All heavy atoms as TSV, in Angstrom:
chain	resi	resn	atom	element	x	y	z
A	1	MET	N	N	57.836	-49.930	-80.374
A	1	MET	CA	C	56.600	-49.553	-79.729
A	1	MET	C	C	56.224	-48.145	-80.190
A	1	MET	O	O	57.056	-47.257	-80.220
A	1	MET	CB	C	56.768	-49.594	-78.206
A	1	MET	CG	C	55.459	-49.399	-77.509
A	1	MET	SD	S	55.508	-49.274	-75.710
A	1	MET	CE	C	56.303	-50.733	-75.196
A	2	THR	N	N	54.968	-47.947	-80.517
A	2	THR	CA	C	54.520	-46.636	-80.968
A	2	THR	C	C	53.765	-45.920	-79.863
A	2	THR	O	O	53.123	-46.550	-79.027
A	2	THR	CB	C	53.596	-46.765	-82.198
A	2	THR	OG1	O	52.464	-47.539	-81.828
A	2	THR	CG2	C	54.321	-47.419	-83.358
A	3	ALA	N	N	53.869	-44.616	-79.889
A	3	ALA	CA	C	53.162	-43.802	-78.893
A	3	ALA	C	C	51.679	-43.753	-79.249
A	3	ALA	O	O	51.325	-43.769	-80.423
A	3	ALA	CB	C	53.737	-42.396	-78.875
A	4	PRO	N	N	50.819	-43.719	-78.245
A	4	PRO	CA	C	49.389	-43.633	-78.536
A	4	PRO	C	C	49.052	-42.306	-79.216
A	4	PRO	O	O	49.607	-41.269	-78.890
A	4	PRO	CB	C	48.723	-43.727	-77.164
A	4	PRO	CG	C	49.784	-43.366	-76.195
A	4	PRO	CD	C	51.089	-43.743	-76.827
A	5	VAL	N	N	48.153	-42.387	-80.169
A	5	VAL	CA	C	47.741	-41.188	-80.886
A	5	VAL	C	C	46.690	-40.465	-80.054
A	5	VAL	O	O	45.678	-41.040	-79.673
A	5	VAL	CB	C	47.151	-41.558	-82.271
A	5	VAL	CG1	C	46.648	-40.320	-82.975
A	5	VAL	CG2	C	48.179	-42.292	-83.101
A	6	THR	N	N	46.960	-39.208	-79.762
A	6	THR	CA	C	45.989	-38.407	-79.017
A	6	THR	C	C	45.667	-37.167	-79.830
A	6	THR	O	O	46.537	-36.570	-80.444
A	6	THR	CB	C	46.523	-37.977	-77.641
A	6	THR	OG1	O	47.721	-37.224	-77.832
A	6	THR	CG2	C	46.813	-39.177	-76.758
A	7	THR	N	N	44.431	-36.818	-79.848
A	7	THR	CA	C	44.027	-35.584	-80.507
A	7	THR	C	C	43.681	-34.586	-79.427
A	7	THR	O	O	42.935	-34.896	-78.503
A	7	THR	CB	C	42.807	-35.810	-81.416
A	7	THR	OG1	O	41.743	-36.338	-80.646
A	7	THR	CG2	C	43.141	-36.767	-82.546
A	8	GLN	N	N	44.263	-33.433	-79.518
A	8	GLN	CA	C	43.989	-32.419	-78.518
A	8	GLN	C	C	42.875	-31.515	-79.019
A	8	GLN	O	O	42.855	-31.109	-80.169
A	8	GLN	CB	C	45.250	-31.634	-78.200
A	8	GLN	CG	C	46.296	-32.505	-77.526
A	8	GLN	CD	C	47.472	-31.684	-77.038
A	8	GLN	OE1	O	47.777	-30.664	-77.602
A	8	GLN	NE2	N	48.101	-32.152	-75.996
A	9	LYS	N	N	41.977	-31.218	-78.147
A	9	LYS	CA	C	40.809	-30.409	-78.481
A	9	LYS	C	C	41.085	-28.935	-78.195
A	9	LYS	O	O	41.802	-28.593	-77.266
A	9	LYS	CB	C	39.586	-30.868	-77.682
A	9	LYS	CG	C	39.222	-32.324	-77.898
A	9	LYS	CD	C	38.814	-32.565	-79.329
A	9	LYS	CE	C	38.422	-34.011	-79.524
A	9	LYS	NZ	N	37.995	-34.298	-80.860
A	10	SER	N	N	40.485	-28.078	-78.982
A	10	SER	CA	C	40.695	-26.639	-78.887
A	10	SER	C	C	39.907	-26.030	-77.731
A	10	SER	O	O	38.711	-26.302	-77.563
A	10	SER	CB	C	40.282	-25.981	-80.198
A	10	SER	OG	O	40.244	-24.574	-80.053
A	11	TRP	N	N	40.577	-25.183	-76.977
A	11	TRP	CA	C	39.959	-24.462	-75.865
A	11	TRP	C	C	38.888	-23.508	-76.383
A	11	TRP	O	O	37.808	-23.400	-75.808
A	11	TRP	CB	C	41.061	-23.703	-75.114
A	11	TRP	CG	C	40.582	-22.853	-73.989
A	11	TRP	CD1	C	40.302	-23.272	-72.721
A	11	TRP	CD2	C	40.345	-21.443	-74.013
A	11	TRP	NE1	N	39.901	-22.193	-71.952
A	11	TRP	CE2	C	39.929	-21.057	-72.729
A	11	TRP	CE3	C	40.458	-20.466	-74.996
A	11	TRP	CZ2	C	39.621	-19.752	-72.400
A	11	TRP	CZ3	C	40.140	-19.157	-74.667
A	11	TRP	CH2	C	39.721	-18.816	-73.377
A	12	VAL	N	N	39.181	-22.823	-77.486
A	12	VAL	CA	C	38.253	-21.841	-78.050
A	12	VAL	C	C	36.973	-22.520	-78.536
A	12	VAL	O	O	35.867	-22.030	-78.279
A	12	VAL	CB	C	38.921	-21.048	-79.199
A	12	VAL	CG1	C	37.917	-20.150	-79.898
A	12	VAL	CG2	C	40.095	-20.247	-78.689
A	13	VAL	N	N	37.107	-23.644	-79.238
A	13	VAL	CA	C	35.933	-24.352	-79.739
A	13	VAL	C	C	35.072	-24.832	-78.577
A	13	VAL	O	O	33.854	-24.664	-78.584
A	13	VAL	CB	C	36.350	-25.528	-80.648
A	13	VAL	CG1	C	35.146	-26.374	-81.023
A	13	VAL	CG2	C	37.061	-25.022	-81.889
A	14	ALA	N	N	35.702	-25.408	-77.559
A	14	ALA	CA	C	34.953	-25.886	-76.393
A	14	ALA	C	C	34.253	-24.729	-75.685
A	14	ALA	O	O	33.100	-24.847	-75.257
A	14	ALA	CB	C	35.877	-26.619	-75.429
A	15	LEU	N	N	34.935	-23.597	-75.576
A	15	LEU	CA	C	34.351	-22.423	-74.927
A	15	LEU	C	C	33.132	-21.921	-75.701
A	15	LEU	O	O	32.077	-21.651	-75.113
A	15	LEU	CB	C	35.397	-21.315	-74.809
A	15	LEU	CG	C	34.933	-20.011	-74.167
A	15	LEU	CD1	C	34.586	-20.235	-72.706
A	15	LEU	CD2	C	36.000	-18.952	-74.310
A	16	LEU	N	N	33.257	-21.808	-77.012
A	16	LEU	CA	C	32.141	-21.333	-77.830
A	16	LEU	C	C	30.963	-22.298	-77.801
A	16	LEU	O	O	29.803	-21.876	-77.706
A	16	LEU	CB	C	32.601	-21.087	-79.265
A	16	LEU	CG	C	33.563	-19.911	-79.459
A	16	LEU	CD1	C	34.079	-19.880	-80.885
A	16	LEU	CD2	C	32.909	-18.600	-79.081
A	17	LEU	N	N	31.258	-23.594	-77.878
A	17	LEU	CA	C	30.186	-24.586	-77.810
A	17	LEU	C	C	29.464	-24.523	-76.472
A	17	LEU	O	O	28.234	-24.585	-76.409
A	17	LEU	CB	C	30.736	-25.989	-78.049
A	17	LEU	CG	C	31.099	-26.341	-79.479
A	17	LEU	CD1	C	31.824	-27.680	-79.527
A	17	LEU	CD2	C	29.866	-26.375	-80.361
A	18	CYS	N	N	30.233	-24.391	-75.401
A	18	CYS	CA	C	29.626	-24.330	-74.070
A	18	CYS	C	C	28.800	-23.058	-73.907
A	18	CYS	O	O	27.707	-23.090	-73.341
A	18	CYS	CB	C	30.706	-24.415	-72.996
A	18	CYS	SG	S	30.046	-24.543	-71.326
A	19	PHE	N	N	29.302	-21.945	-74.408
A	19	PHE	CA	C	28.592	-20.673	-74.259
A	19	PHE	C	C	27.278	-20.663	-75.036
A	19	PHE	O	O	26.249	-20.224	-74.523
A	19	PHE	CB	C	29.479	-19.514	-74.714
A	19	PHE	CG	C	28.862	-18.165	-74.485
A	19	PHE	CD1	C	28.859	-17.604	-73.222
A	19	PHE	CD2	C	28.276	-17.475	-75.525
A	19	PHE	CE1	C	28.279	-16.361	-73.001
A	19	PHE	CE2	C	27.692	-16.233	-75.325
A	19	PHE	CZ	C	27.698	-15.679	-74.049
A	20	PHE	N	N	27.316	-21.130	-76.288
A	20	PHE	CA	C	26.128	-21.027	-77.136
A	20	PHE	C	C	25.166	-22.214	-77.015
A	20	PHE	O	O	23.958	-22.025	-77.088
A	20	PHE	CB	C	26.534	-20.826	-78.596
A	20	PHE	CG	C	27.110	-19.465	-78.854
A	20	PHE	CD1	C	28.453	-19.310	-79.115
A	20	PHE	CD2	C	26.310	-18.339	-78.800
A	20	PHE	CE1	C	28.989	-18.052	-79.337
A	20	PHE	CE2	C	26.830	-17.074	-79.026
A	20	PHE	CZ	C	28.187	-16.933	-79.291
A	21	VAL	N	N	25.679	-23.428	-76.878
A	21	VAL	CA	C	24.809	-24.607	-76.792
A	21	VAL	C	C	25.221	-25.528	-75.640
A	21	VAL	O	O	25.089	-26.744	-75.724
A	21	VAL	CB	C	24.750	-25.386	-78.136
A	21	VAL	CG1	C	23.912	-24.665	-79.148
A	21	VAL	CG2	C	26.137	-25.658	-78.670
A	22	GLY	N	N	25.703	-24.927	-74.574
A	22	GLY	CA	C	26.158	-25.698	-73.417
A	22	GLY	C	C	25.054	-26.492	-72.745
A	22	GLY	O	O	25.293	-27.581	-72.229
A	23	VAL	N	N	23.833	-25.957	-72.758
A	23	VAL	CA	C	22.728	-26.672	-72.124
A	23	VAL	C	C	22.389	-27.953	-72.877
A	23	VAL	O	O	21.718	-28.832	-72.334
A	23	VAL	CB	C	21.470	-25.793	-71.970
A	23	VAL	CG1	C	21.714	-24.666	-70.982
A	23	VAL	CG2	C	20.999	-25.277	-73.297
A	24	LEU	N	N	22.867	-28.088	-74.107
A	24	LEU	CA	C	22.663	-29.316	-74.877
A	24	LEU	C	C	23.858	-30.257	-74.763
A	24	LEU	O	O	23.857	-31.332	-75.352
A	24	LEU	CB	C	22.399	-28.984	-76.351
A	24	LEU	CG	C	21.191	-28.088	-76.619
A	24	LEU	CD1	C	21.087	-27.787	-78.106
A	24	LEU	CD2	C	19.925	-28.726	-76.106
A	25	GLY	N	N	24.890	-29.852	-74.029
A	25	GLY	CA	C	26.053	-30.704	-73.816
A	25	GLY	C	C	26.997	-30.792	-74.997
A	25	GLY	O	O	27.829	-31.693	-75.059
A	26	ALA	N	N	26.917	-29.854	-75.938
A	26	ALA	CA	C	27.728	-29.916	-77.157
A	26	ALA	C	C	29.222	-29.926	-76.860
A	26	ALA	O	O	29.981	-30.649	-77.521
A	26	ALA	CB	C	27.390	-28.745	-78.071
A	27	HIS	N	N	29.667	-29.165	-75.876
A	27	HIS	CA	C	31.092	-29.126	-75.530
A	27	HIS	C	C	31.559	-30.467	-74.979
A	27	HIS	O	O	32.697	-30.863	-75.184
A	27	HIS	CB	C	31.360	-27.999	-74.527
A	27	HIS	CG	C	30.601	-28.137	-73.245
A	27	HIS	ND1	N	29.225	-27.933	-73.172
A	27	HIS	CD2	C	31.005	-28.478	-72.001
A	27	HIS	CE1	C	28.841	-28.122	-71.924
A	27	HIS	NE2	N	29.895	-28.463	-71.192
A	28	ARG	N	N	30.690	-31.186	-74.311
A	28	ARG	CA	C	31.053	-32.504	-73.793
A	28	ARG	C	C	31.147	-33.522	-74.916
A	28	ARG	O	O	32.030	-34.366	-74.914
A	28	ARG	CB	C	30.064	-32.945	-72.721
A	28	ARG	CG	C	30.228	-32.108	-71.468
A	28	ARG	CD	C	29.770	-32.862	-70.255
A	28	ARG	NE	N	30.220	-32.141	-69.083
A	28	ARG	CZ	C	31.101	-32.615	-68.222
A	28	ARG	NH1	N	31.635	-33.800	-68.404
A	28	ARG	NH2	N	31.456	-31.916	-67.182
A	29	PHE	N	N	30.241	-33.457	-75.880
A	29	PHE	CA	C	30.348	-34.331	-77.049
A	29	PHE	C	C	31.647	-34.037	-77.792
A	29	PHE	O	O	32.351	-34.943	-78.226
A	29	PHE	CB	C	29.149	-34.152	-77.988
A	29	PHE	CG	C	27.868	-34.732	-77.462
A	29	PHE	CD1	C	26.832	-33.914	-77.066
A	29	PHE	CD2	C	27.703	-36.106	-77.365
A	29	PHE	CE1	C	25.648	-34.445	-76.587
A	29	PHE	CE2	C	26.521	-36.655	-76.882
A	29	PHE	CZ	C	25.497	-35.819	-76.492
A	30	TYR	N	N	31.991	-32.765	-77.945
A	30	TYR	CA	C	33.205	-32.352	-78.653
A	30	TYR	C	C	34.460	-32.904	-77.983
A	30	TYR	O	O	35.393	-33.328	-78.663
A	30	TYR	CB	C	33.269	-30.821	-78.725
A	30	TYR	CG	C	34.579	-30.299	-79.240
A	30	TYR	CD1	C	34.925	-30.446	-80.580
A	30	TYR	CD2	C	35.480	-29.648	-78.405
A	30	TYR	CE1	C	36.134	-29.972	-81.057
A	30	TYR	CE2	C	36.679	-29.172	-78.870
A	30	TYR	CZ	C	37.004	-29.334	-80.203
A	30	TYR	OH	O	38.209	-28.869	-80.675
A	31	THR	N	N	34.494	-32.914	-76.666
A	31	THR	CA	C	35.679	-33.394	-75.955
A	31	THR	C	C	35.664	-34.902	-75.716
A	31	THR	O	O	36.551	-35.432	-75.068
A	31	THR	CB	C	35.838	-32.672	-74.597
A	31	THR	OG1	O	34.661	-32.838	-73.822
A	31	THR	CG2	C	36.131	-31.201	-74.797
A	32	GLY	N	N	34.672	-35.597	-76.254
A	32	GLY	CA	C	34.634	-37.052	-76.174
A	32	GLY	C	C	33.889	-37.605	-74.974
A	32	GLY	O	O	33.839	-38.814	-74.779
A	33	LYS	N	N	33.312	-36.746	-74.171
A	33	LYS	CA	C	32.580	-37.184	-72.983
A	33	LYS	C	C	31.111	-37.401	-73.348
A	33	LYS	O	O	30.225	-36.656	-72.935
A	33	LYS	CB	C	32.723	-36.143	-71.875
A	33	LYS	CG	C	34.147	-35.940	-71.425
A	33	LYS	CD	C	34.222	-34.865	-70.358
A	33	LYS	CE	C	35.633	-34.689	-69.855
A	33	LYS	NZ	N	35.704	-33.694	-68.778
A	34	VAL	N	N	30.863	-38.450	-74.119
A	34	VAL	CA	C	29.533	-38.695	-74.681
A	34	VAL	C	C	28.496	-39.002	-73.603
A	34	VAL	O	O	27.372	-38.503	-73.653
A	34	VAL	CB	C	29.593	-39.823	-75.732
A	34	VAL	CG1	C	28.207	-40.142	-76.266
A	34	VAL	CG2	C	30.540	-39.446	-76.858
A	35	GLY	N	N	28.860	-39.801	-72.623
A	35	GLY	CA	C	27.913	-40.177	-71.567
A	35	GLY	C	C	27.379	-38.977	-70.808
A	35	GLY	O	O	26.166	-38.821	-70.641
A	36	THR	N	N	28.272	-38.105	-70.363
A	36	THR	CA	C	27.824	-36.918	-69.644
A	36	THR	C	C	27.200	-35.896	-70.594
A	36	THR	O	O	26.375	-35.090	-70.174
A	36	THR	CB	C	28.969	-36.275	-68.837
A	36	THR	OG1	O	30.063	-36.018	-69.710
A	36	THR	CG2	C	29.401	-37.167	-67.696
A	37	GLY	N	N	27.576	-35.956	-71.867
A	37	GLY	CA	C	26.930	-35.113	-72.860
A	37	GLY	C	C	25.464	-35.466	-73.011
A	37	GLY	O	O	24.602	-34.595	-73.100
A	38	VAL	N	N	25.181	-36.766	-73.031
A	38	VAL	CA	C	23.791	-37.225	-73.114
A	38	VAL	C	C	23.022	-36.798	-71.861
A	38	VAL	O	O	21.875	-36.356	-71.953
A	38	VAL	CB	C	23.721	-38.753	-73.319
A	38	VAL	CG1	C	22.309	-39.269	-73.159
A	38	VAL	CG2	C	24.289	-39.137	-74.674
A	39	LEU	N	N	23.657	-36.916	-70.699
A	39	LEU	CA	C	22.992	-36.485	-69.461
A	39	LEU	C	C	22.670	-34.995	-69.490
A	39	LEU	O	O	21.600	-34.582	-69.056
A	39	LEU	CB	C	23.867	-36.806	-68.248
A	39	LEU	CG	C	23.900	-38.265	-67.821
A	39	LEU	CD1	C	24.904	-38.466	-66.695
A	39	LEU	CD2	C	22.531	-38.727	-67.382
A	40	GLN	N	N	23.612	-34.190	-69.997
A	40	GLN	CA	C	23.335	-32.756	-70.096
A	40	GLN	C	C	22.222	-32.483	-71.098
A	40	GLN	O	O	21.412	-31.596	-70.893
A	40	GLN	CB	C	24.599	-31.982	-70.484
A	40	GLN	CG	C	25.491	-31.701	-69.317
A	40	GLN	CD	C	26.503	-30.613	-69.602
A	40	GLN	OE1	O	26.722	-30.212	-70.738
A	40	GLN	NE2	N	27.132	-30.134	-68.551
A	41	LEU	N	N	22.202	-33.241	-72.171
A	41	LEU	CA	C	21.149	-33.084	-73.170
A	41	LEU	C	C	19.778	-33.386	-72.571
A	41	LEU	O	O	18.818	-32.643	-72.771
A	41	LEU	CB	C	21.428	-34.010	-74.355
A	41	LEU	CG	C	20.501	-33.931	-75.554
A	41	LEU	CD1	C	20.577	-32.560	-76.201
A	41	LEU	CD2	C	20.876	-35.005	-76.561
A	42	ILE	N	N	19.692	-34.449	-71.784
A	42	ILE	CA	C	18.426	-34.857	-71.171
A	42	ILE	C	C	17.981	-33.881	-70.082
A	42	ILE	O	O	16.799	-33.559	-69.979
A	42	ILE	CB	C	18.549	-36.291	-70.599
A	42	ILE	CG1	C	18.705	-37.290	-71.742
A	42	ILE	CG2	C	17.351	-36.638	-69.735
A	42	ILE	CD1	C	19.080	-38.684	-71.275
A	43	THR	N	N	18.926	-33.384	-69.295
A	43	THR	CA	C	18.584	-32.516	-68.155
A	43	THR	C	C	18.688	-31.024	-68.480
A	43	THR	O	O	18.634	-30.194	-67.565
A	43	THR	CB	C	19.489	-32.816	-66.947
A	43	THR	OG1	O	20.843	-32.498	-67.294
A	43	THR	CG2	C	19.370	-34.253	-66.505
A	44	ILE	N	N	18.868	-30.719	-69.763
A	44	ILE	CA	C	19.045	-29.334	-70.214
A	44	ILE	C	C	20.197	-28.677	-69.441
A	44	ILE	O	O	20.062	-27.631	-68.807
A	44	ILE	CB	C	17.739	-28.525	-70.106
A	44	ILE	CG1	C	16.601	-29.273	-70.791
A	44	ILE	CG2	C	17.897	-27.141	-70.724
A	44	ILE	CD1	C	15.241	-28.713	-70.520
A	45	GLY	N	N	21.343	-29.321	-69.530
A	45	GLY	CA	C	22.547	-28.788	-68.897
A	45	GLY	C	C	22.480	-28.790	-67.391
A	45	GLY	O	O	23.071	-27.940	-66.734
A	46	GLY	N	N	21.809	-29.804	-66.830
A	46	GLY	CA	C	21.646	-29.833	-65.372
A	46	GLY	C	C	20.887	-28.608	-64.910
A	46	GLY	O	O	21.248	-27.979	-63.925
A	47	PHE	N	N	19.815	-28.272	-65.685
A	47	PHE	CA	C	18.984	-27.091	-65.439
A	47	PHE	C	C	19.806	-25.805	-65.523
A	47	PHE	O	O	19.523	-24.824	-64.843
A	47	PHE	CB	C	18.250	-27.211	-64.106
A	47	PHE	CG	C	17.430	-28.457	-64.004
A	47	PHE	CD1	C	17.839	-29.516	-63.208
A	47	PHE	CD2	C	16.265	-28.591	-64.747
A	47	PHE	CE1	C	17.087	-30.679	-63.133
A	47	PHE	CE2	C	15.505	-29.761	-64.669
A	47	PHE	CZ	C	15.932	-30.809	-63.865
A	48	GLY	N	N	20.847	-25.846	-66.366
A	48	GLY	CA	C	21.688	-24.672	-66.597
A	48	GLY	C	C	22.855	-24.554	-65.650
A	48	GLY	O	O	23.859	-23.926	-65.976
A	49	ILE	N	N	22.751	-25.164	-64.489
A	49	ILE	CA	C	23.802	-25.038	-63.475
A	49	ILE	C	C	25.063	-25.782	-63.903
A	49	ILE	O	O	26.174	-25.246	-63.825
A	49	ILE	CB	C	23.294	-25.553	-62.109
A	49	ILE	CG1	C	22.133	-24.696	-61.642
A	49	ILE	CG2	C	24.418	-25.565	-61.076
A	49	ILE	CD1	C	21.372	-25.270	-60.477
A	50	TRP	N	N	24.908	-27.014	-64.364
A	50	TRP	CA	C	26.032	-27.841	-64.778
A	50	TRP	C	C	26.751	-27.191	-65.966
A	50	TRP	O	O	27.984	-27.126	-65.997
A	50	TRP	CB	C	25.519	-29.221	-65.144
A	50	TRP	CG	C	26.525	-30.283	-65.386
A	50	TRP	CD1	C	27.883	-30.198	-65.287
A	50	TRP	CD2	C	26.251	-31.626	-65.776
A	50	TRP	NE1	N	28.456	-31.393	-65.600
A	50	TRP	CE2	C	27.469	-32.285	-65.900
A	50	TRP	CE3	C	25.086	-32.317	-66.039
A	50	TRP	CZ2	C	27.557	-33.622	-66.280
A	50	TRP	CZ3	C	25.177	-33.647	-66.408
A	50	TRP	CH2	C	26.398	-34.290	-66.521
A	51	ALA	N	N	26.006	-26.672	-66.919
A	51	ALA	CA	C	26.603	-26.010	-68.079
A	51	ALA	C	C	27.355	-24.757	-67.649
A	51	ALA	O	O	28.441	-24.466	-68.175
A	51	ALA	CB	C	25.528	-25.670	-69.102
A	52	PHE	N	N	26.820	-24.015	-66.700
A	52	PHE	CA	C	27.495	-22.809	-66.199
A	52	PHE	C	C	28.802	-23.167	-65.497
A	52	PHE	O	O	29.823	-22.496	-65.682
A	52	PHE	CB	C	26.565	-22.043	-65.251
A	52	PHE	CG	C	27.162	-20.776	-64.719
A	52	PHE	CD1	C	27.369	-19.694	-65.552
A	52	PHE	CD2	C	27.523	-20.679	-63.392
A	52	PHE	CE1	C	27.925	-18.516	-65.065
A	52	PHE	CE2	C	28.080	-19.514	-62.897
A	52	PHE	CZ	C	28.284	-18.429	-63.731
A	53	ILE	N	N	28.790	-24.223	-64.704
A	53	ILE	CA	C	30.008	-24.674	-64.023
A	53	ILE	C	C	31.056	-25.116	-65.054
A	53	ILE	O	O	32.239	-24.786	-64.921
A	53	ILE	CB	C	29.693	-25.802	-63.027
A	53	ILE	CG1	C	28.883	-25.237	-61.857
A	53	ILE	CG2	C	30.969	-26.478	-62.532
A	53	ILE	CD1	C	28.308	-26.287	-60.931
A	54	ASP	N	N	30.614	-25.835	-66.093
A	54	ASP	CA	C	31.529	-26.232	-67.157
A	54	ASP	C	C	32.130	-25.020	-67.852
A	54	ASP	O	O	33.315	-24.999	-68.175
A	54	ASP	CB	C	30.831	-27.119	-68.186
A	54	ASP	CG	C	30.709	-28.566	-67.750
A	54	ASP	OD1	O	31.262	-28.924	-66.684
A	54	ASP	OD2	O	30.060	-29.351	-68.468
A	55	LEU	N	N	31.327	-23.989	-68.078
A	55	LEU	CA	C	31.819	-22.768	-68.720
A	55	LEU	C	C	32.926	-22.137	-67.882
A	55	LEU	O	O	33.974	-21.743	-68.410
A	55	LEU	CB	C	30.669	-21.775	-68.920
A	55	LEU	CG	C	31.030	-20.463	-69.599
A	55	LEU	CD1	C	31.479	-20.690	-71.035
A	55	LEU	CD2	C	29.865	-19.500	-69.562
A	56	ILE	N	N	32.726	-22.064	-66.590
A	56	ILE	CA	C	33.747	-21.511	-65.695
A	56	ILE	C	C	34.997	-22.380	-65.721
A	56	ILE	O	O	36.123	-21.861	-65.791
A	56	ILE	CB	C	33.197	-21.359	-64.267
A	56	ILE	CG1	C	32.123	-20.275	-64.245
A	56	ILE	CG2	C	34.313	-21.031	-63.277
A	56	ILE	CD1	C	31.342	-20.191	-62.965
A	57	MET	N	N	34.818	-23.700	-65.695
A	57	MET	CA	C	35.974	-24.604	-65.726
A	57	MET	C	C	36.765	-24.450	-67.026
A	57	MET	O	O	37.993	-24.499	-67.011
A	57	MET	CB	C	35.524	-26.049	-65.536
A	57	MET	CG	C	35.069	-26.354	-64.131
A	57	MET	SD	S	34.565	-28.053	-63.899
A	57	MET	CE	C	36.071	-28.932	-64.234
A	58	ILE	N	N	36.080	-24.260	-68.139
A	58	ILE	CA	C	36.772	-24.046	-69.409
A	58	ILE	C	C	37.528	-22.725	-69.371
A	58	ILE	O	O	38.686	-22.643	-69.794
A	58	ILE	CB	C	35.782	-24.091	-70.596
A	58	ILE	CG1	C	35.227	-25.512	-70.758
A	58	ILE	CG2	C	36.457	-23.639	-71.886
A	58	ILE	CD1	C	34.058	-25.621	-71.723
A	59	LEU	N	N	36.889	-21.688	-68.854
A	59	LEU	CA	C	37.524	-20.365	-68.795
A	59	LEU	C	C	38.811	-20.366	-67.968
A	59	LEU	O	O	39.781	-19.721	-68.342
A	59	LEU	CB	C	36.550	-19.329	-68.235
A	59	LEU	CG	C	35.486	-18.823	-69.191
A	59	LEU	CD1	C	34.447	-17.999	-68.445
A	59	LEU	CD2	C	36.116	-18.014	-70.309
A	60	VAL	N	N	38.822	-21.090	-66.851
A	60	VAL	CA	C	40.004	-21.095	-65.986
A	60	VAL	C	C	41.010	-22.179	-66.365
A	60	VAL	O	O	42.073	-22.278	-65.764
A	60	VAL	CB	C	39.629	-21.228	-64.489
A	60	VAL	CG1	C	38.779	-20.059	-64.051
A	60	VAL	CG2	C	38.973	-22.540	-64.182
A	61	GLY	N	N	40.679	-22.989	-67.376
A	61	GLY	CA	C	41.614	-24.005	-67.855
A	61	GLY	C	C	41.580	-25.311	-67.097
A	61	GLY	O	O	42.521	-26.114	-67.196
A	62	ALA	N	N	40.532	-25.560	-66.339
A	62	ALA	CA	C	40.449	-26.788	-65.549
A	62	ALA	C	C	39.689	-27.905	-66.254
A	62	ALA	O	O	39.667	-29.029	-65.773
A	62	ALA	CB	C	39.775	-26.489	-64.208
A	63	PHE	N	N	39.070	-27.626	-67.391
A	63	PHE	CA	C	38.287	-28.627	-68.115
A	63	PHE	C	C	39.219	-29.509	-68.934
A	63	PHE	O	O	40.142	-29.028	-69.573
A	63	PHE	CB	C	37.268	-27.927	-69.029
A	63	PHE	CG	C	36.150	-28.818	-69.496
A	63	PHE	CD1	C	35.057	-29.052	-68.693
A	63	PHE	CD2	C	36.200	-29.428	-70.737
A	63	PHE	CE1	C	34.012	-29.852	-69.111
A	63	PHE	CE2	C	35.164	-30.235	-71.167
A	63	PHE	CZ	C	34.072	-30.453	-70.354
A	64	ARG	N	N	38.991	-30.807	-68.920
A	64	ARG	CA	C	39.835	-31.770	-69.633
A	64	ARG	C	C	38.993	-32.579	-70.611
A	64	ARG	O	O	37.782	-32.679	-70.454
A	64	ARG	CB	C	40.487	-32.726	-68.642
A	64	ARG	CG	C	41.195	-32.049	-67.498
A	64	ARG	CD	C	42.636	-32.084	-67.716
A	64	ARG	NE	N	43.331	-31.436	-66.596
A	64	ARG	CZ	C	44.504	-30.891	-66.736
A	64	ARG	NH1	N	45.101	-30.933	-67.890
A	64	ARG	NH2	N	45.087	-30.319	-65.719
A	65	ASP	N	N	39.668	-33.174	-71.591
A	65	ASP	CA	C	38.943	-34.044	-72.527
A	65	ASP	C	C	38.803	-35.441	-71.940
A	65	ASP	O	O	39.184	-35.671	-70.788
A	65	ASP	CB	C	39.608	-34.061	-73.912
A	65	ASP	CG	C	40.959	-34.738	-73.920
A	65	ASP	OD1	O	41.381	-35.314	-72.894
A	65	ASP	OD2	O	41.606	-34.723	-74.986
A	66	LYS	N	N	38.271	-36.366	-72.714
A	66	LYS	CA	C	38.002	-37.714	-72.208
A	66	LYS	C	C	39.270	-38.436	-71.751
A	66	LYS	O	O	39.257	-39.202	-70.795
A	66	LYS	CB	C	37.296	-38.548	-73.286
A	66	LYS	CG	C	36.910	-39.921	-72.810
A	66	LYS	CD	C	36.180	-40.682	-73.870
A	66	LYS	CE	C	35.785	-42.048	-73.331
A	66	LYS	NZ	N	35.021	-42.805	-74.317
A	67	GLN	N	N	40.396	-38.161	-72.404
A	67	GLN	CA	C	41.661	-38.806	-72.048
A	67	GLN	C	C	42.369	-38.084	-70.899
A	67	GLN	O	O	43.463	-38.476	-70.506
A	67	GLN	CB	C	42.607	-38.850	-73.258
A	67	GLN	CG	C	42.197	-39.829	-74.322
A	67	GLN	CD	C	41.157	-39.253	-75.255
A	67	GLN	OE1	O	41.052	-38.053	-75.452
A	67	GLN	NE2	N	40.345	-40.119	-75.838
A	68	GLY	N	N	41.761	-37.030	-70.373
A	68	GLY	CA	C	42.373	-36.294	-69.276
A	68	GLY	C	C	43.369	-35.258	-69.734
A	68	GLY	O	O	44.077	-34.663	-68.908
A	69	GLN	N	N	43.414	-34.988	-71.029
A	69	GLN	CA	C	44.332	-33.991	-71.578
A	69	GLN	C	C	43.724	-32.592	-71.443
A	69	GLN	O	O	42.527	-32.419	-71.652
A	69	GLN	CB	C	44.604	-34.286	-73.068
A	69	GLN	CG	C	45.234	-35.611	-73.323
A	69	GLN	CD	C	46.648	-35.684	-72.793
A	69	GLN	OE1	O	47.387	-34.708	-72.851
A	69	GLN	NE2	N	47.019	-36.829	-72.260
A	70	PRO	N	N	44.554	-31.595	-71.144
A	70	PRO	CA	C	44.024	-30.224	-71.102
A	70	PRO	C	C	43.680	-29.744	-72.509
A	70	PRO	O	O	44.248	-30.217	-73.498
A	70	PRO	CB	C	45.178	-29.419	-70.506
A	70	PRO	CG	C	46.394	-30.233	-70.777
A	70	PRO	CD	C	45.960	-31.674	-70.793
A	71	LEU	N	N	42.765	-28.814	-72.578
A	71	LEU	CA	C	42.388	-28.245	-73.873
A	71	LEU	C	C	43.495	-27.317	-74.361
A	71	LEU	O	O	44.126	-26.623	-73.568
A	71	LEU	CB	C	41.067	-27.490	-73.749
A	71	LEU	CG	C	39.881	-28.307	-73.242
A	71	LEU	CD1	C	38.655	-27.417	-73.097
A	71	LEU	CD2	C	39.584	-29.464	-74.152
A	72	VAL	N	N	43.729	-27.293	-75.671
A	72	VAL	CA	C	44.803	-26.494	-76.258
A	72	VAL	C	C	44.312	-25.081	-76.520
A	72	VAL	O	O	43.287	-24.893	-77.150
A	72	VAL	CB	C	45.282	-27.132	-77.582
A	72	VAL	CG1	C	46.352	-26.281	-78.218
A	72	VAL	CG2	C	45.766	-28.544	-77.351
A	73	LYS	N	N	45.065	-24.101	-76.012
A	73	LYS	CA	C	44.704	-22.690	-76.237
A	73	LYS	C	C	45.307	-22.193	-77.517
A	73	LYS	O	O	46.279	-22.594	-77.997
A	73	LYS	CB	C	45.168	-21.832	-75.081
A	73	LYS	CG	C	44.340	-22.053	-73.847
A	73	LYS	CD	C	44.620	-21.033	-72.803
A	73	LYS	CE	C	43.700	-21.259	-71.628
A	73	LYS	NZ	N	43.864	-20.290	-70.599
C-alpha cells in the first residue's frame, strides 16, 4: 500500500498572495480551495472583509489547504 501524495503549500506564498491580490481570492486558488476562491473573486474578497480575515488566519498559522494540511513555513 502506498501513502497518498500530498503537496504542502508555502506559508510565505499564501501570505503574499493574500496581501497583494487577496480580494481576488488568489491565495485560495493557490491552496486548492477553488470554490471559495471563485466566491471571493465574485464578491471582491467578501467586500474586503473575508480577505482580511484570511490574511489574519494565515499570519497566525490557522489557515489550511484543501486537504486540511497546515501551510509550510
